C-alpha positions in Angstrom: -52.9 28.4 -15.6 -54.0 25.1 -17.2 -55.4 26.8 -20.2 -52.2 28.8 -20.8 -50.3 25.5 -20.7 -52.6 23.9 -23.3 -52.4 27.0 -25.6 -48.6 27.1 -25.3 -48.4 23.4 -26.2 -50.7 23.9 -29.2 -48.7 26.9 -30.5 -45.5 24.9 -30.0 -46.9 22.0 -32.0 -48.1 24.1 -34.8 -44.6 25.8 -35.0 -42.9 22.4 -35.0 -45.2 20.8 -37.5 -45.1 23.6 -40.1 -41.6 23.1 -41.3 -42.3 19.3 -41.7 -45.3 20.1 -43.9 -43.2 22.5 -46.0 -40.6 19.9 -47.1 -40.9 19.5 -50.9 -39.1 16.1 -51.0 -41.0 14.3 -48.2 -44.1 13.6 -50.2 -42.4 13.1 -53.6 -41.4 9.8 -55.1 -37.7 10.3 -54.3 -38.6 11.1 -50.7 -40.6 8.0 -50.4 -37.8 5.9 -51.8 -35.3 7.4 -49.4 -37.6 6.7 -46.5 -38.1 3.2 -47.7 -34.3 2.7 -48.0 -33.7 4.0 -44.5 -36.6 2.3 -42.6 -36.3 -1.1 -44.2 -35.8 -4.6 -42.6 -32.2 -3.7 -41.7 -33.0 -0.5 -39.8 -32.5 -2.0 -36.3 -29.1 -3.6 -37.3 -28.0 -0.3 -38.9 -29.0 1.7 -35.9 -27.2 -0.6 -33.5 -24.0 -0.5 -35.7 -24.2 3.2 -35.9 -24.6 3.7 -32.2 -22.0 1.0 -31.2 -19.0 3.4 -30.9 -20.9 5.6 -28.4 -20.4 3.3 -25.3 -16.9 2.6 -26.3 -16.0 6.3 -26.6 -17.8 7.0 -23.3 -15.8 4.3 -21.6 -12.6 5.8 -22.9 -13.6 9.2 -21.7 -14.5 7.7 -18.3 -11.1 6.0 -18.0 -9.3 9.3 -19.0 -11.4 11.3 -16.5 -11.2 8.9 -13.5 -7.8 7.3 -14.1 -6.9 3.7 -14.8 -8.5 1.5 -12.2 -5.3 -0.2 -11.2 -3.4 3.0 -10.9 -4.2 3.3 -7.2 -1.7 0.5 -6.5 1.1 2.5 -8.1 0.4 5.8 -6.5 3.0 8.0 -4.8 1.7 7.1 -1.3 2.5 3.4 -2.0 5.9 4.4 -3.3 6.7 6.2 -0.1 5.9 3.2 1.9 8.3 1.0 0.0 11.9 2.5 0.1 13.0 0.1 -2.6 10.7 1.7 -5.1 11.9 5.3 -4.5 14.2 6.7 -7.1 16.8 9.3 -6.5 17.7 12.1 -8.8 21.1 11.8 -10.5 22.7 14.9 -11.9 23.5 14.6 -15.5 27.1 15.0 -16.5 28.0 17.9 -18.7 28.1 21.7 -18.5 26.0 23.2 -15.8 23.9 26.2 -16.6 23.1 28.4 -13.6 
């Protein structure tokens, strides 16, 4: 069992590493310049600025999914407890279509 796990892991690693070795640009001068431009001193700042919208978007999705936190105070159950807040339907004037 343990040997099959090790062999499977080694096969998976060789399959994953092969495409990386086949990249014609990675070892060229252009590839090295691109990597140096990405992984420079500003890498942490750029990564944070790139990922900054993610928590904001997740919070928007959470609010949409769970509802606005103060909406429980304006629910239908609270409206039924306060007769002043209930509205009555008024029939609009004009021709009736039945």
